[in-house]
VEXMI-64132 format. One line per 5 residues: number of its first residue (from 1); for each residue x, y, z of C-alpha. Coordinates in Angstrom, 3 decimals. Layout:
NUM) X,Y,Z  ... .
// end
This chain:
1) -34.427,2.224,25.543  -33.018,-1.092,24.288  -29.623,-2.668,24.744  -26.309,-2.390,22.731  -24.709,-5.421,22.868 .
6) -20.582,-5.094,22.853  -17.987,-7.696,22.561  -15.479,-7.637,25.120  -11.856,-10.468,23.995  -10.075,-11.644,26.375 .
11) -12.551,-10.175,29.298  -10.348,-12.056,31.936  -7.952,-10.465,31.834  -5.627,-7.962,34.114  -6.875,-5.483,32.308 .
16) -10.454,-6.324,31.005  -11.526,-8.038,34.398  -10.966,-4.076,35.570  -12.979,-3.113,32.623  -16.218,-4.942,32.414 .
21) -17.492,-4.222,36.023  -16.597,-0.251,35.493  -18.611,-0.275,31.932  -21.337,-1.888,33.458  -21.646,0.131,36.203 .
26) -21.103,3.578,34.151  -23.294,2.217,31.506  -27.118,1.000,32.004  -28.079,-0.141,28.576  -24.839,-2.086,27.758 .
31) -25.003,-5.745,27.436  -21.486,-7.149,27.452  -20.518,-10.364,26.139  -16.766,-11.761,27.284  -15.202,-13.635,24.620 .
36) -12.096,-15.835,26.139  -10.098,-18.458,26.051  -8.650,-18.998,29.499  -5.183,-19.439,28.556  -2.897,-18.809,32.107 .
41) -3.497,-14.715,32.120  -6.754,-15.367,31.756  -9.129,-15.625,36.061  -12.537,-15.696,36.032  -12.037,-14.845,40.096 .
46) -11.144,-11.600,38.519  -14.548,-11.572,37.679  -16.497,-12.797,40.407  -18.646,-9.465,40.837  -20.489,-9.843,37.809 .
51) -20.655,-13.514,37.000  -24.912,-13.472,37.462  -24.623,-9.863,35.995  -28.167,-9.627,34.060  -26.229,-7.835,30.908 .
56) -22.996,-10.001,31.347  -22.566,-13.102,29.213  -19.268,-15.264,29.602  -18.336,-17.766,26.560  -15.113,-19.490,26.411 .
61) -13.338,-19.421,23.345  -10.781,-18.140,20.816  -10.385,-14.921,18.652  -8.922,-17.792,16.055  -12.589,-19.414,15.394 .
66) -13.648,-18.334,13.269  -16.720,-20.146,12.655  -17.363,-19.046,16.639  -16.714,-15.461,16.013  -19.446,-15.602,13.148 .
71) -22.097,-17.008,15.285  -21.850,-14.677,18.199  -21.689,-11.965,15.771  -24.715,-13.612,14.089  -26.941,-14.850,16.826 .
76) -26.438,-11.288,19.256  -26.495,-8.393,17.326  -22.865,-7.113,18.191  -22.610,-3.592,17.340  -19.182,-2.948,18.864 .
81) -16.078,-4.681,19.805  -13.484,-3.927,22.269  -10.310,-6.081,21.877  -8.194,-6.531,25.019  -7.151,-10.328,24.030 .
86) -3.546,-10.945,23.603  -0.305,-13.120,24.437  1.506,-9.912,26.608  3.990,-11.430,28.308  7.644,-10.387,26.998 .
91) 9.497,-13.484,28.184  7.462,-15.338,26.866  7.466,-13.922,22.725  10.790,-14.966,23.079  10.604,-17.906,24.478 .
96) 7.404,-19.151,21.921  6.782,-16.365,19.572  4.364,-18.450,17.310  1.587,-18.035,19.539  1.571,-14.585,19.775 .
101) 1.546,-13.933,16.164  -1.409,-16.656,16.047  -3.490,-14.495,18.807  -2.646,-11.099,17.650  -2.388,-11.221,14.168 .
106) -4.541,-13.604,13.129  -6.793,-13.329,16.138  -7.012,-9.867,15.334  -7.195,-10.279,11.853  -10.148,-12.504,12.558 .
111) -12.357,-10.335,14.666  -11.986,-7.563,12.490  -13.192,-9.533,9.495  -15.898,-10.623,10.592  -17.099,-7.412,11.945 .
116) -16.630,-6.019,8.558  -18.653,-8.502,7.059  -21.382,-7.844,9.784  -21.439,-4.417,9.930  -20.619,-3.555,6.357 .
121) -22.467,-3.525,2.261  -19.385,-2.854,0.544  -16.379,-0.829,1.570  -17.327,2.878,3.030  -21.124,1.857,3.140 .
126) -22.322,0.702,6.401  -25.158,-1.864,6.405  -28.642,-0.157,8.322  -28.458,-0.494,11.852  -24.835,-0.800,12.347 .
131) -24.178,3.352,11.724  -22.582,3.625,15.087  -20.907,-0.096,15.254  -16.887,0.348,16.262  -14.258,-1.900,16.250 .
136) -11.517,-0.654,18.990  -8.176,-2.277,19.405  -6.285,-2.510,22.569  -2.803,-1.735,21.810  0.573,-1.019,23.956 .
141) 3.316,1.791,23.649  5.540,-1.679,23.114  5.207,-0.446,19.708  7.094,1.524,19.633  10.648,0.944,20.637 .
146) 12.769,1.812,22.807  13.471,5.883,23.666  16.622,7.418,24.508  17.085,9.607,28.241  14.920,11.816,27.180 .
151) 11.708,12.558,24.368  8.435,11.317,24.472  6.088,8.586,22.448  2.981,10.387,20.497  0.768,8.752,18.170 .
156) 3.198,9.750,15.209  6.359,7.787,16.605  7.308,5.685,13.931  6.978,1.878,14.936  10.074,0.043,15.675 .
161) 9.216,-3.331,17.603  11.951,-5.378,19.350  10.707,-7.874,20.596  8.159,-10.731,19.052  5.694,-9.424,21.478 .
166) 5.689,-5.852,20.813  6.013,-6.892,16.586  2.715,-9.274,16.778  1.174,-6.237,18.655  2.694,-3.647,15.767 .
171) 1.278,-5.625,13.385  -2.408,-6.585,14.950  -2.622,-2.689,14.622  -1.700,-2.177,11.318  -4.094,-4.621,10.040 .
176) -6.422,-2.465,12.167  -5.489,0.583,10.083  -5.665,-0.624,6.961  -9.486,-1.213,7.534  -10.230,1.990,7.727 .
181) -8.281,2.895,5.039  -9.333,-0.153,2.746  -13.343,-0.537,3.718  -13.630,2.754,5.302  -15.126,0.741,9.060 .
186) -15.342,2.615,12.226  -11.982,1.673,14.013  -10.090,3.330,17.309  -6.576,2.118,18.111  -5.408,2.961,21.930 .
191) -1.402,2.433,22.754  -0.585,2.276,26.747  2.152,2.419,29.390  2.718,-0.064,31.035  -0.933,-1.000,33.334 .
196) -0.665,-1.551,37.056  -3.230,-1.989,40.184  -5.791,-5.165,41.360  -5.913,-8.309,39.270  -2.761,-8.297,37.170 .
201) -1.078,-11.705,36.423  1.439,-12.931,39.319  4.007,-13.036,36.474  4.254,-9.173,35.662  6.759,-6.865,37.203 .
206) 4.490,-5.261,40.591  2.677,-8.009,41.752  6.204,-10.376,41.376  7.777,-7.770,43.770  5.023,-7.670,46.171 .
211) 4.815,-11.948,45.857  8.628,-12.337,46.654  8.630,-9.959,48.643  6.104,-11.312,51.535  7.687,-14.566,50.698 .
216) 11.334,-13.475,51.858  12.490,-14.796,48.498  14.473,-12.771,46.067  12.685,-10.147,44.363  14.277,-10.266,40.812 .
221) 15.803,-6.859,39.083  16.859,-7.020,35.017  20.222,-6.017,34.710  20.281,-2.739,36.481  17.143,-1.840,37.333 .
226) 17.913,1.543,35.378  15.395,0.424,32.726  12.297,3.055,32.658  8.994,2.631,32.583  5.338,5.241,32.529 .
231) 2.953,3.667,34.910  -0.276,3.962,34.291  -3.355,2.843,37.226  -5.554,0.535,35.197  -8.613,2.009,36.249 .
236) -7.685,4.967,34.632  -6.732,3.371,31.588  -10.314,1.679,31.939  -11.305,5.480,31.749  -9.542,6.264,28.506 .
241) -10.871,3.055,26.703  -14.598,4.407,27.500  -13.572,7.400,26.185  -11.837,6.669,22.764  -14.494,3.876,22.432 .
246) -17.319,7.089,22.416  -15.809,9.891,21.297  -12.551,9.234,19.303  -12.440,9.868,16.070  -12.607,7.033,13.853 .
251) -9.258,5.875,11.654  -7.667,7.635,14.757  -4.274,6.172,17.336  -4.766,8.006,21.221  -2.329,7.712,23.370 .
256) -2.887,6.743,27.272  -0.484,7.173,29.853  -0.072,8.463,33.313  2.802,10.526,33.597  4.597,8.139,35.829 .
261) 8.133,7.492,34.476  9.799,4.959,36.731  13.061,3.612,36.590  12.627,-0.169,37.902  14.570,0.167,40.735 .
266) 13.033,2.945,42.092  9.544,0.960,42.137  10.790,-2.041,44.160  12.147,0.202,46.390  8.511,1.934,47.129 .
271) 6.707,-1.422,46.965  9.159,-2.960,49.966  9.280,1.109,51.381  4.820,0.679,51.923  5.303,-3.165,52.488 .
276) 7.530,-2.160,55.202  4.936,0.648,57.054  1.789,-2.344,56.017  3.406,-5.526,57.185  6.790,-5.058,58.636 .
281) 9.273,-8.149,59.050  11.380,-8.721,62.738  14.141,-6.851,61.933  15.178,-5.158,58.614  13.499,-3.843,55.127 .
286) 12.112,-6.165,52.112  15.351,-4.235,50.300  17.340,-6.616,51.880  15.641,-9.632,49.080  16.457,-7.402,46.329 .
291) 18.788,-9.568,43.702  20.055,-8.112,40.129  19.546,-11.030,37.587  20.735,-10.950,33.787  19.003,-8.824,31.728 .
296) 16.741,-10.008,28.651  17.052,-10.388,25.170  15.757,-7.161,23.513  15.111,-4.693,26.889  13.812,-1.496,25.834 .
301) 15.866,1.004,28.263  12.758,3.126,28.386  8.911,3.892,27.763  7.035,6.707,28.377  4.321,8.131,26.708 .
306) 2.913,11.497,25.778  -0.880,11.307,26.411  -1.392,14.952,25.282  -3.658,14.598,22.466  -6.529,12.305,24.238 .
311) -6.193,15.391,27.290  -6.936,18.189,24.582  -9.531,16.031,22.166  -11.404,13.871,24.466  -10.937,15.640,27.734 .
316) -9.210,12.430,29.391  -7.146,13.079,32.648  -5.488,10.094,34.804  -6.922,10.264,38.410  -4.027,8.856,39.849 .
321) -0.403,9.349,40.583  2.040,6.556,40.930  2.155,7.344,44.843  -1.860,6.749,45.142  -2.012,4.257,42.837 .
326) 0.448,1.507,44.323  -0.141,2.327,47.247  -3.691,1.268,46.527  -2.464,-1.807,44.914  -0.108,-2.743,47.723 .
331) -3.254,-2.876,49.341  -5.153,-4.993,47.958  -2.680,-7.644,47.089  -2.383,-7.851,50.664  -6.118,-8.139,51.239 .
336) -5.796,-11.279,48.822 .
// end
């Protein structure tokens, strides 16, 4: 059986570097090319286990570099794109929004348009040899804005992004949608809730809690700590992405969530409790380091995803609940 080559963008980031080893192992006839610019969020040590894998290739480069993207498509007969690459740190989008617009909007457009030119004869007519070629766009629940105390985001929830980051992701989602409706291109989009797990960048909430606690520094908690997020273990996200990429209906969006709503302050205290057991202090608890800091501008109060569409239509279910996933995560950081 001949191998199919799929382009992964941003594969050295948190979710991509969990996805690549998982996908190589579970798909023996697939070759993966990882295109990553290696900004602050990319880390090749996250891909140590596959760096010499015969079906894996790394290319350092920018998704906005159209000649580079075109050459990758033409030299490798790319049959699919799974597009992780994005600027995703909300605080950074507040201080420097330009990079988010460039990467998330222009970069997504560049990839989509090169894929269209490679795969499509004309609108709604696919070239021979590309009948199954698919573009999978990875997005976020933040495009839906903020929820009140009740309710869940569904695939029908109107978009209401509140930060430059979420606005740039919402824009890219719309461009992907337009390529389905205008050109008949085979696209799918997934919007996920907050991911956590091994290999996450140090600046994100859960790694920050662990890092600060272990070094005896103040653990910063925004506002009153009552902001609610729906947490999804990263490998559960990876299985959901694989499901949608293979079996999702073209033109559709699927929300992937963990059904694990927790207040930020609960997360902090829970992790401190795990650390108290696994690496106890000489005296007292790690909770003594919790420090409340000024809330960030435009901080959404609550996100929560209704994942019933992917569960019912594609049979996907998360394997981890928050308690099992966070235990594995803390253990991974401790061993690191």
